[in-house]
N, C-alpha and C positions, 0 to 999 in steps of 0.2 A: 585407402582407408578401409577399415573393416565395414562390412555390410550389416545392417540392423535386421536383416531377415525380410525386409520389405523392399529391397532394392535401393535403399538410401544409405548414404554413408552415415556413420555414427555421429558426425557433426552437423547433420541436417535435421531440421525439424520437419514435421508433416507438411508445412507450408513453404519450406525452403528458407525461412528466416530464422536464424539462430540469434538469440538475444542473451546479453548478460543482464540478469535481473537482480536489482537491489531489492531485497525483501525485508520488510519490517514485520515483526510478529511471527518470525519463523519458528519459534518454539510453542506457539499457540496451536489450538486444534486445527483451524483452517490453514494456518501457515505450514504446519508439518505436512499436511496432505498436498498443498499447493507445491511445495518444494519438491516432493517426490515426483509428482506428475510433470512438473516443468523439466526436471532433470531427465525423465524418461523421454521427453520430446527433444532432447539434445541441447536444452538451454543451460547456461551456467547460472547458478543461484548463489548470490553472496548475501548472507544475512547481516543486517545492520544491528550491531550490538551496542546500543547507546541509549541512555536515558533521554527520551524525547523531550522531557521538560527542561533540559539543560542545553541551551542553544550552542554553546561552545563544544560540548560533547557530541552533539548531533553533527555539527560542521566537520569536526575531526573524523567522526565515524563515516560520514558520507565520502569524504576525501579519501580515507583509507580504503573503503569498500570499492570505490571506483578504481583506485590504483591497483587493487587486487584482481580486477577483471582482466581476462586475457586481452581484450580490446575494448576500450571505452567508446569506440566508434558506433556501436549498435547496442544501446542499453535501454533498460526500462526500469520503472519503479513500480512495485506492488506494495502498497501500504495497508497492512492488515493489523498492525499493532493498535490496540485500544484498551481502554478500561471499559469492560462490557457487562460486568455484573450489576444489573439494575438496582439491586438492593445494597450497593456499596455504601458504607457508613459516611464516607467523606464526599459530600456532594460537590465540593469545589474541585476535587480530584478529577472528576469527569471532564471539566473544562481545561484543567492543566494538561492532561494527557491527550484527550481527543481533539481539542481545539488548538491550544498552544503547541502541543507536540507536533501536530500536523503542519502548523505554520513554520515551526522550526525546521522540520524536514524539508518542506517545499522551498524555504529560503536557502537552505544548504544546497539543494539540488539546483536551484536557479543560479547559484554562484559558480557552478562547474563550467569549465571552458567549452565542453560539448554537452548540450542539453539532451535529455533522454528522448527516445523515439515515442515513448508513451508513459503516462503516469496513471495508475489505477488506484483509486482511493475507495476503500470499502466503507459503506455507510450502513444504515439499518432501517428496517421497516418500522422501527420504533419512532421514526420521525413523523409518522402518520397517526400516532396515538391509537385510540381505540376505534379503528376503522371497521365499519360494518360490512365492507365489500371485500370479497376475495375472488380472484386475485386483486390486488391493489393496482389500480391504473396509474400510469405516469401522471395523469392530470389531477390526481387526488391532491387536495390542499394539505400540506403538512400541518399537524396539530399535535406536537409532542405533549405527553402528559407526565413526563418524569425528566430528571436531569440528564439521564443517559440519552434519551431521544432528543432533548434540546441541544445537548452538546454535539451530537452527530449532525443535526440540522445546521448549527452554527459552523461546524467544520466544513460542510458542503458549501455553504455560502462564502466563507472566507477562502476556500480553495480556488474559487473562481478568479480570485485576484492574481493567481499564479498561472494563468493560461500560458503554456509554453509554446503553443503554435498558433 
């Protein structure tokens, strides 16, 4: 295999583990940068193109994405998709995308014959509200002051019901 200039084959990552990554929010700001960096490390990135508020579409999208991976033996999920504009006019949309969308994604992932090695779900410092401390400690009590923060906190709590390992 070709060398990457650091003595590793092009298919090895820095730590020797190469993953197939199912990425939501690949077209967003963070997702675009994450995809580039993951590919530079030798990982395969498969973007999930599905409306997360539609369970059947998410299930089909996850199944299709996993099938598109070179090998589903070593895969991970990075969930970056969210409705994140705090001033969004439709307050219920935060819960539809951020909470129900995450549940739909995790349910579809849990239905796969081989579970992912890891699932990363992005939250937000907004769950802490108007915190006076910086940096915010892990022990800080969540106190969201808007629907975005509340939806991300609800997402975190409900995601715990899908502990894969």
